[in-house]
BALOBA-1460 file (C-alpha; in Angstrom, 3 decimals):
// residues 302
<rec num="1" residu="m" x="-4.850" y="64.341" z="33.863"/>
<rec num="2" residu="s" x="-2.140" y="63.362" z="31.392"/>
<rec num="3" residu="v" x="-2.930" y="61.010" z="28.530"/>
<rec num="4" residu="s" x="-1.130" y="57.650" z="28.721"/>
<rec num="5" residu="t" x="1.851" y="57.219" z="26.416"/>
<rec num="6" residu="s" x="2.504" y="53.530" z="27.062"/>
<rec num="7" residu="q" x="0.107" y="51.584" z="24.882"/>
<rec num="8" residu="d" x="-1.863" y="53.736" z="22.496"/>
<rec num="9" residu="s" x="-0.726" y="54.375" z="18.935"/>
<rec num="10" residu="l" x="0.684" y="57.763" z="18.006"/>
<rec num="11" residu="a" x="-2.479" y="58.557" z="16.023"/>
<rec num="12" residu="t" x="-4.717" y="57.725" z="18.980"/>
<rec num="13" residu="h" x="-2.478" y="59.672" z="21.311"/>
<rec num="14" residu="l" x="-2.466" y="62.757" z="19.061"/>
<rec num="15" residu="s" x="-6.237" y="62.548" z="18.690"/>
<rec num="16" residu="a" x="-6.687" y="62.602" z="22.471"/>
<rec num="17" residu="r" x="-4.297" y="65.517" z="22.832"/>
<rec num="18" residu="r" x="-6.033" y="67.382" z="20.006"/>
<rec num="19" residu="a" x="-9.392" y="66.990" z="21.752"/>
<rec num="20" residu="a" x="-7.957" y="68.356" z="25.002"/>
<rec num="21" residu="v" x="-6.372" y="71.320" z="23.224"/>
<rec num="22" residu="d" x="-9.586" y="72.052" z="21.330"/>
<rec num="23" residu="a" x="-11.564" y="72.073" z="24.568"/>
<rec num="24" residu="a" x="-9.128" y="74.550" z="26.132"/>
<rec num="25" residu="l" x="-9.147" y="76.762" z="23.044"/>
<rec num="26" residu="e" x="-12.948" y="76.847" z="23.160"/>
<rec num="27" residu="r" x="-12.773" y="78.027" z="26.772"/>
<rec num="28" residu="w" x="-10.244" y="80.773" z="26.071"/>
<rec num="29" residu="l" x="-11.462" y="82.138" z="22.742"/>
<rec num="30" residu="p" x="-13.561" y="85.261" z="23.337"/>
<rec num="31" residu="c" x="-17.146" y="85.531" z="22.186"/>
<rec num="32" residu="e" x="-19.798" y="88.190" z="21.888"/>
<rec num="33" residu="p" x="-20.883" y="90.407" z="23.541"/>
<rec num="34" residu="a" x="-17.384" y="90.814" z="24.991"/>
<rec num="35" residu="v" x="-16.015" y="91.275" z="21.453"/>
<rec num="36" residu="p" x="-17.702" y="92.286" z="18.172"/>
<rec num="37" residu="a" x="-19.656" y="89.434" z="16.623"/>
<rec num="38" residu="a" x="-17.856" y="89.458" z="13.262"/>
<rec num="39" residu="l" x="-14.438" y="89.493" z="14.935"/>
<rec num="40" residu="a" x="-15.360" y="86.628" z="17.251"/>
<rec num="41" residu="a" x="-16.688" y="84.614" z="14.306"/>
<rec num="42" residu="a" x="-13.534" y="85.192" z="12.244"/>
<rec num="43" residu="m" x="-11.276" y="84.185" z="15.143"/>
<rec num="44" residu="h" x="-13.258" y="81.012" z="15.712"/>
<rec num="45" residu="y" x="-13.229" y="80.275" z="11.967"/>
<rec num="46" residu="a" x="-9.440" y="80.596" z="11.884"/>
<rec num="47" residu="v" x="-8.983" y="78.201" z="14.797"/>
<rec num="48" residu="f" x="-11.750" y="75.627" z="14.186"/>
<rec num="49" residu="p" x="-11.873" y="73.068" z="12.831"/>
<rec num="50" residu="g" x="-8.182" y="72.796" z="13.465"/>
<rec num="51" residu="g" x="-5.503" y="70.951" z="11.576"/>
<rec num="52" residu="k" x="-3.382" y="68.266" z="13.189"/>
<rec num="53" residu="r" x="-2.482" y="70.495" z="16.169"/>
<rec num="54" residu="l" x="1.136" y="69.339" z="15.861"/>
<rec num="55" residu="r" x="2.553" y="72.366" z="17.630"/>
<rec num="56" residu="p" x="0.434" y="71.928" z="20.758"/>
<rec num="57" residu="a" x="1.279" y="68.225" z="20.691"/>
<rec num="58" residu="l" x="4.981" y="69.071" z="20.704"/>
<rec num="59" residu="v" x="4.506" y="71.299" z="23.745"/>
<rec num="60" residu="l" x="2.622" y="68.618" z="25.656"/>
<rec num="61" residu="l" x="4.943" y="65.780" z="24.659"/>
<rec num="62" residu="a" x="8.014" y="67.788" z="25.647"/>
<rec num="63" residu="c" x="6.363" y="68.592" z="28.959"/>
<rec num="64" residu="d" x="5.659" y="64.871" z="29.466"/>
<rec num="65" residu="a" x="9.246" y="63.968" z="28.626"/>
<rec num="66" residu="c" x="10.452" y="66.260" z="31.419"/>
<rec num="67" residu="g" x="8.041" y="64.910" z="34.005"/>
<rec num="68" residu="g" x="5.314" y="67.547" z="33.708"/>
<rec num="69" residu="d" x="1.634" y="66.922" z="33.112"/>
<rec num="70" residu="e" x="-0.911" y="68.046" z="30.554"/>
<rec num="71" residu="q" x="-2.423" y="70.825" z="32.638"/>
<rec num="72" residu="a" x="0.976" y="72.430" z="33.201"/>
<rec num="73" residu="g" x="1.662" y="72.548" z="29.473"/>
<rec num="74" residu="m" x="-1.828" y="73.420" z="28.220"/>
<rec num="75" residu="p" x="-1.576" y="77.250" z="28.315"/>
<rec num="76" residu="a" x="1.608" y="77.198" z="26.229"/>
<rec num="77" residu="a" x="0.144" y="74.524" z="23.936"/>
<rec num="78" residu="c" x="-2.876" y="76.708" z="23.202"/>
<rec num="79" residu="a" x="-0.726" y="79.819" z="22.844"/>
<rec num="80" residu="v" x="1.456" y="78.321" z="20.110"/>
<rec num="81" residu="e" x="-1.634" y="77.142" z="18.233"/>
<rec num="82" residu="l" x="-3.159" y="80.624" z="18.436"/>
<rec num="83" residu="v" x="0.079" y="82.083" z="17.068"/>
<rec num="84" residu="h" x="0.111" y="79.483" z="14.297"/>
<rec num="85" residu="c" x="-3.495" y="80.252" z="13.334"/>
<rec num="86" residu="y" x="-2.776" y="83.976" z="13.293"/>
<rec num="87" residu="s" x="0.193" y="83.385" z="10.998"/>
<rec num="88" residu="l" x="-1.933" y="81.362" z="8.571"/>
<rec num="89" residu="v" x="-4.586" y="84.083" z="8.404"/>
<rec num="90" residu="h" x="-1.981" y="86.723" z="7.599"/>
<rec num="91" residu="d" x="0.041" y="84.491" z="5.252"/>
<rec num="92" residu="d" x="-3.054" y="83.861" z="3.137"/>
<rec num="93" residu="l" x="-3.731" y="87.573" z="2.577"/>
<rec num="94" residu="p" x="-3.338" y="88.987" z="-0.952"/>
<rec num="95" residu="a" x="-0.328" y="91.042" z="0.175"/>
<rec num="96" residu="m" x="1.435" y="87.859" z="1.290"/>
<rec num="97" residu="d" x="0.819" y="84.436" z="-0.277"/>
<rec num="98" residu="n" x="-2.604" y="85.307" z="-1.737"/>
<rec num="99" residu="d" x="-4.179" y="81.930" z="-0.975"/>
<rec num="100" residu="d" x="-7.928" y="81.513" z="-1.164"/>
<rec num="101" residu="l" x="-8.057" y="77.977" z="0.280"/>
<rec num="102" residu="r" x="-7.062" y="76.805" z="3.749"/>
<rec num="103" residu="r" x="-7.925" y="73.463" z="5.381"/>
<rec num="104" residu="g" x="-10.253" y="72.649" z="2.514"/>
<rec num="105" residu="r" x="-12.408" y="75.797" z="2.719"/>
<rec num="106" residu="p" x="-12.145" y="79.525" z="1.910"/>
<rec num="107" residu="s" x="-9.326" y="81.376" z="3.638"/>
<rec num="108" residu="c" x="-10.324" y="83.726" z="6.442"/>
<rec num="109" residu="h" x="-10.082" y="86.849" z="4.262"/>
<rec num="110" residu="k" x="-12.247" y="85.188" z="1.629"/>
<rec num="111" residu="a" x="-14.895" y="84.350" z="4.194"/>
<rec num="112" residu="f" x="-14.849" y="87.583" z="6.211"/>
<rec num="113" residu="g" x="-13.048" y="90.190" z="4.118"/>
<rec num="114" residu="e" x="-9.474" y="91.418" z="4.367"/>
<rec num="115" residu="a" x="-9.964" y="93.976" z="7.135"/>
<rec num="116" residu="t" x="-11.709" y="91.560" z="9.486"/>
<rec num="117" residu="a" x="-9.150" y="88.837" z="8.711"/>
<rec num="118" residu="i" x="-6.270" y="91.166" z="9.596"/>
<rec num="119" residu="l" x="-7.956" y="92.114" z="12.848"/>
<rec num="120" residu="a" x="-8.719" y="88.471" z="13.637"/>
<rec num="121" residu="g" x="-5.058" y="87.605" z="13.172"/>
<rec num="122" residu="d" x="-4.027" y="90.502" z="15.414"/>
<rec num="123" residu="a" x="-6.500" y="89.351" z="18.064"/>
<rec num="124" residu="l" x="-5.305" y="85.739" z="17.953"/>
<rec num="125" residu="l" x="-1.696" y="86.818" z="18.416"/>
<rec num="126" residu="t" x="-2.474" y="88.980" z="21.423"/>
<rec num="127" residu="l" x="-4.746" y="86.307" z="22.882"/>
<rec num="128" residu="a" x="-1.800" y="83.889" z="22.798"/>
<rec num="129" residu="f" x="0.137" y="86.096" z="25.206"/>
<rec num="130" residu="e" x="-2.926" y="86.663" z="27.369"/>
<rec num="131" residu="v" x="-3.349" y="82.886" z="27.736"/>
<rec num="132" residu="v" x="0.204" y="82.230" z="28.929"/>
<rec num="133" residu="a" x="0.179" y="85.316" z="31.155"/>
<rec num="134" residu="r" x="-3.108" y="84.484" z="32.888"/>
<rec num="135" residu="h" x="-3.203" y="80.699" z="32.935"/>
<rec num="136" residu="s" x="0.369" y="79.491" z="33.495"/>
<rec num="137" residu="a" x="0.802" y="77.653" z="36.782"/>
<rec num="138" residu="t" x="3.123" y="80.240" z="38.360"/>
<rec num="139" residu="p" x="4.134" y="83.857" z="37.679"/>
<rec num="140" residu="e" x="7.672" y="82.626" z="36.983"/>
<rec num="141" residu="l" x="6.445" y="80.180" z="34.342"/>
<rec num="142" residu="a" x="4.225" y="82.861" z="32.816"/>
<rec num="143" residu="a" x="7.159" y="85.272" z="32.505"/>
<rec num="144" residu="a" x="9.545" y="82.675" z="31.070"/>
<rec num="145" residu="s" x="6.940" y="81.385" z="28.599"/>
<rec num="146" residu="t" x="6.006" y="84.879" z="27.447"/>
<rec num="147" residu="s" x="9.648" y="85.730" z="26.800"/>
<rec num="148" residu="e" x="10.260" y="82.465" z="24.946"/>
<rec num="149" residu="l" x="7.203" y="82.889" z="22.723"/>
<rec num="150" residu="a" x="7.874" y="86.559" z="21.974"/>
<rec num="151" residu="a" x="11.437" y="85.851" z="20.873"/>
<rec num="152" residu="a" x="10.277" y="83.058" z="18.577"/>
<rec num="153" residu="v" x="7.552" y="84.972" z="16.762"/>
<rec num="154" residu="g" x="8.984" y="88.489" z="16.599"/>
<rec num="155" residu="a" x="11.241" y="90.361" z="14.194"/>
<rec num="156" residu="a" x="14.226" y="88.080" z="14.832"/>
<rec num="157" residu="g" x="12.041" y="84.968" z="14.523"/>
<rec num="158" residu="m" x="8.924" y="84.094" z="12.558"/>
<rec num="159" residu="v" x="8.073" y="87.621" z="11.390"/>
<rec num="160" residu="g" x="11.650" y="88.237" z="10.289"/>
<rec num="161" residu="g" x="11.696" y="84.993" z="8.350"/>
<rec num="162" residu="q" x="8.458" y="85.955" z="6.620"/>
<rec num="163" residu="a" x="9.943" y="89.364" z="5.750"/>
<rec num="164" residu="d" x="12.959" y="87.725" z="4.108"/>
<rec num="165" residu="d" x="10.694" y="85.275" z="2.286"/>
<rec num="166" residu="v" x="8.624" y="88.144" z="0.885"/>
<rec num="167" residu="a" x="11.789" y="90.029" z="-0.097"/>
<rec num="168" residu="a" x="13.252" y="86.994" z="-1.851"/>
<rec num="169" residu="l" x="10.050" y="86.569" z="-3.842"/>
<rec num="170" residu="a" x="10.018" y="90.244" z="-4.822"/>
<rec num="171" residu="e" x="13.642" y="90.154" z="-5.933"/>
<rec num="172" residu="q" x="13.194" y="86.901" z="-7.895"/>
<rec num="173" residu="n" x="16.792" y="85.957" z="-7.088"/>
<rec num="174" residu="l" x="18.163" y="84.009" z="-10.047"/>
<rec num="175" residu="t" x="20.886" y="82.297" z="-8.006"/>
<rec num="176" residu="p" x="19.195" y="81.268" z="-4.751"/>
<rec num="177" residu="s" x="21.343" y="79.447" z="-2.235"/>
<rec num="178" residu="l" x="20.483" y="76.590" z="0.072"/>
<rec num="179" residu="e" x="22.110" y="78.525" z="2.906"/>
<rec num="180" residu="a" x="19.796" y="81.503" z="2.378"/>
<rec num="181" residu="l" x="16.730" y="79.269" z="2.251"/>
<rec num="182" residu="c" x="17.711" y="77.470" z="5.454"/>
<rec num="183" residu="s" x="18.205" y="80.857" z="7.127"/>
<rec num="184" residu="i" x="14.732" y="82.014" z="6.096"/>
<rec num="185" residu="h" x="12.992" y="78.908" z="7.332"/>
<rec num="186" residu="a" x="14.996" y="78.561" z="10.535"/>
<rec num="187" residu="r" x="13.084" y="81.701" z="11.497"/>
<rec num="188" residu="k" x="9.847" y="81.605" z="9.485"/>
<rec num="189" residu="t" x="8.902" y="78.030" z="10.376"/>
<rec num="190" residu="g" x="11.622" y="76.703" z="12.629"/>
<rec num="191" residu="a" x="11.606" y="79.377" z="15.330"/>
<rec num="192" residu="l" x="8.061" y="78.638" z="16.491"/>
<rec num="193" residu="l" x="8.524" y="74.877" z="16.287"/>
<rec num="194" residu="r" x="11.745" y="75.153" z="18.249"/>
<rec num="195" residu="a" x="9.947" y="77.262" z="20.834"/>
<rec num="196" residu="t" x="7.170" y="74.680" z="21.205"/>
<rec num="197" residu="v" x="9.448" y="72.073" z="22.723"/>
<rec num="198" residu="r" x="11.262" y="74.653" z="24.822"/>
<rec num="199" residu="l" x="7.908" y="75.852" z="26.168"/>
<rec num="200" residu="g" x="7.069" y="72.257" z="27.006"/>
<rec num="201" residu="g" x="10.393" y="71.961" z="28.767"/>
<rec num="202" residu="l" x="9.670" y="75.073" z="30.802"/>
<rec num="203" residu="a" x="6.254" y="73.716" z="31.805"/>
<rec num="204" residu="g" x="7.863" y="70.410" z="32.790"/>
<rec num="205" residu="a" x="10.603" y="72.133" z="34.834"/>
<rec num="206" residu="a" x="13.335" y="70.794" z="32.544"/>
<rec num="207" residu="g" x="16.920" y="70.839" z="33.720"/>
<rec num="208" residu="s" x="19.690" y="72.334" z="31.610"/>
<rec num="209" residu="d" x="20.588" y="69.024" z="29.933"/>
<rec num="210" residu="e" x="16.961" y="68.280" z="29.166"/>
<rec num="211" residu="m" x="16.430" y="71.750" z="27.731"/>
<rec num="212" residu="a" x="19.532" y="71.430" z="25.554"/>
<rec num="213" residu="a" x="18.232" y="68.111" z="24.213"/>
<rec num="214" residu="l" x="14.822" y="69.619" z="23.461"/>
<rec num="215" residu="d" x="16.381" y="72.664" z="21.817"/>
<rec num="216" residu="g" x="18.458" y="70.563" z="19.432"/>
<rec num="217" residu="y" x="15.466" y="68.395" z="18.652"/>
<rec num="218" residu="g" x="13.265" y="71.419" z="17.989"/>
<rec num="219" residu="a" x="15.759" y="73.074" z="15.649"/>
<rec num="220" residu="s" x="16.103" y="69.905" z="13.554"/>
<rec num="221" residu="v" x="12.388" y="69.134" z="13.511"/>
<rec num="222" residu="g" x="11.569" y="72.718" z="12.564"/>
<rec num="223" residu="l" x="13.633" y="72.609" z="9.380"/>
<rec num="224" residu="a" x="12.491" y="69.067" z="8.574"/>
<rec num="225" residu="f" x="8.886" y="70.241" z="8.852"/>
<rec num="226" residu="q" x="9.447" y="72.992" z="6.281"/>
<rec num="227" residu="i" x="11.149" y="70.633" z="3.843"/>
<rec num="228" residu="a" x="8.220" y="68.219" z="4.200"/>
<rec num="229" residu="d" x="5.823" y="71.126" z="3.606"/>
<rec num="230" residu="d" x="7.698" y="72.139" z="0.453"/>
<rec num="231" residu="l" x="7.544" y="68.541" z="-0.770"/>
<rec num="232" residu="l" x="3.793" y="68.454" z="-0.208"/>
<rec num="233" residu="d" x="3.421" y="71.631" z="-2.252"/>
<rec num="234" residu="a" x="5.567" y="70.129" z="-5.018"/>
<rec num="235" residu="c" x="3.971" y="66.703" z="-5.240"/>
<rec num="236" residu="g" x="1.136" y="66.465" z="-2.713"/>
<rec num="237" residu="d" x="-2.570" y="65.975" z="-3.295"/>
<rec num="238" residu="e" x="-4.808" y="69.035" z="-2.892"/>
<rec num="239" residu="a" x="-7.717" y="66.977" z="-1.559"/>
<rec num="240" residu="a" x="-5.484" y="65.565" z="1.179"/>
<rec num="241" residu="t" x="-3.666" y="68.773" z="2.112"/>
<rec num="242" residu="g" x="-6.741" y="71.018" z="2.016"/>
<rec num="243" residu="k" x="-4.837" y="73.793" z="0.247"/>
<rec num="244" residu="r" x="-3.566" y="74.567" z="-3.216"/>
<rec num="245" residu="v" x="-0.500" y="72.609" z="-4.293"/>
<rec num="246" residu="g" x="2.119" y="73.705" z="-6.799"/>
<rec num="247" residu="k" x="1.536" y="77.336" z="-5.859"/>
<rec num="248" residu="d" x="5.077" y="78.012" z="-4.603"/>
<rec num="249" residu="h" x="6.698" y="76.977" z="-7.880"/>
<rec num="250" residu="g" x="4.131" y="78.955" z="-9.843"/>
<rec num="251" residu="r" x="4.909" y="82.107" z="-7.884"/>
<rec num="252" residu="g" x="8.671" y="81.660" z="-8.079"/>
<rec num="253" residu="k" x="9.102" y="81.150" z="-4.339"/>
<rec num="254" residu="l" x="12.280" y="79.660" z="-2.940"/>
<rec num="255" residu="t" x="11.682" y="76.047" z="-1.930"/>
<rec num="256" residu="f" x="13.890" y="73.092" z="-1.096"/>
<rec num="257" residu="p" x="12.730" y="70.980" z="-4.069"/>
<rec num="258" residu="g" x="13.255" y="74.009" z="-6.302"/>
<rec num="259" residu="i" x="16.878" y="74.366" z="-5.197"/>
<rec num="260" residu="v" x="18.089" y="70.814" z="-4.547"/>
<rec num="261" residu="g" x="15.392" y="68.650" z="-6.150"/>
<rec num="262" residu="i" x="12.775" y="66.326" z="-4.712"/>
<rec num="263" residu="e" x="14.989" y="63.346" z="-3.888"/>
<rec num="264" residu="r" x="17.668" y="65.426" z="-2.193"/>
<rec num="265" residu="s" x="14.957" y="67.267" z="-0.242"/>
<rec num="266" residu="r" x="13.567" y="63.956" z="0.986"/>
<rec num="267" residu="a" x="17.047" y="62.840" z="2.014"/>
<rec num="268" residu="m" x="17.626" y="66.104" z="3.893"/>
<rec num="269" residu="a" x="14.339" y="65.711" z="5.772"/>
<rec num="270" residu="r" x="15.206" y="62.143" z="6.791"/>
<rec num="271" residu="e" x="18.687" y="63.236" z="7.924"/>
<rec num="272" residu="l" x="17.234" y="66.039" z="10.032"/>
<rec num="273" residu="c" x="14.791" y="63.574" z="11.565"/>
<rec num="274" residu="r" x="17.684" y="61.317" z="12.568"/>
<rec num="275" residu="d" x="19.508" y="64.295" z="14.048"/>
<rec num="276" residu="a" x="16.416" y="65.282" z="16.024"/>
<rec num="277" residu="c" x="16.072" y="61.792" z="17.464"/>
<rec num="278" residu="d" x="19.764" y="61.680" z="18.381"/>
<rec num="279" residu="f" x="19.423" y="64.902" z="20.365"/>
<rec num="280" residu="l" x="16.832" y="63.201" z="22.568"/>
<rec num="281" residu="k" x="19.073" y="60.357" z="23.725"/>
<rec num="282" residu="p" x="19.666" y="61.949" z="27.168"/>
<rec num="283" residu="l" x="15.909" y="61.700" z="27.793"/>
<rec num="284" residu="g" x="15.804" y="57.940" z="27.196"/>
<rec num="285" residu="s" x="12.425" y="56.237" z="26.906"/>
<rec num="286" residu="r" x="10.614" y="59.391" z="28.029"/>
<rec num="287" residu="a" x="11.210" y="60.812" z="24.547"/>
<rec num="288" residu="e" x="9.555" y="57.935" z="22.676"/>
<rec num="289" residu="r" x="6.534" y="59.964" z="21.545"/>
<rec num="290" residu="l" x="8.679" y="62.906" z="20.453"/>
<rec num="291" residu="i" x="10.712" y="60.530" z="18.300"/>
<rec num="292" residu="e" x="7.559" y="59.061" z="16.774"/>
<rec num="293" residu="l" x="6.228" y="62.545" z="16.067"/>
<rec num="294" residu="a" x="9.455" y="63.604" z="14.334"/>
<rec num="295" residu="r" x="9.140" y="60.628" z="12.010"/>
<rec num="296" residu="f" x="5.492" y="61.407" z="11.372"/>
<rec num="297" residu="i" x="6.320" y="65.013" z="10.460"/>
<rec num="298" residu="v" x="8.787" y="63.849" z="7.817"/>
<rec num="299" residu="e" x="6.558" y="61.115" z="6.404"/>
<rec num="300" residu="r" x="3.198" y="62.918" z="6.501"/>
<rec num="301" residu="d" x="1.072" y="63.226" z="3.375"/>
<rec num="302" residu="r" x="-0.928" y="66.331" z="4.365"/>
């Protein structure tokens, strides 16, 4: 049954959606003896306790906005969260961002060792596709959702963006461009976020105009999210974010505040939020929660 969007606050609404997503993830995460105990423990550690579950919320809210219900969108919602958790496990590895803190506790490789963390990430990624393949409402939805997710997270999407990010760090480019940074994050962060709302649209049987509106919204929100994340790293509070802050500047990574400054970065995020909301005008009042969530993403403090 879908959670009401008429009266409750955004925070209350997101909390209810997070609880529903967590319950589904618990059902679909494997456990021993079907899988090795250490692998099962590492996978569970990477997924729980979760963060804000913003990506699943975007799937479910987009599904709502197109007339679908929570159960129709839940497989895709869980799949994008599994992909996100896999990406965090691998991003934290010494070969990537070398972070030893995630969500206020040791990163997966710190808790379980590098080899088990790599395998846990691999298993979470493949589980994401298993969930949409097995649990989508129809074979047609399963096929469309699988294709959408694969395109977003593969070599031309999230993985490709991460590859360019790693290359830029290795080269220590002395004249980084805003265009290059936007290109990296349109894939590294933006591709999955853009796919979340498209997956919700698919689950809600969106028409072509609705899907176009969601696509534009997702592209704008995806880049706004990364700018907000860079701002948190530049001037956030470690206790609130649950991860090290200031690390990107210390490592010489390309960031929006590093290229255009903090105030310009904030202005860019607000402008992208306005663009995202404008894209949703064809959906009318059905898009109210998506608009609220876009504003929350830009204004968040963790």
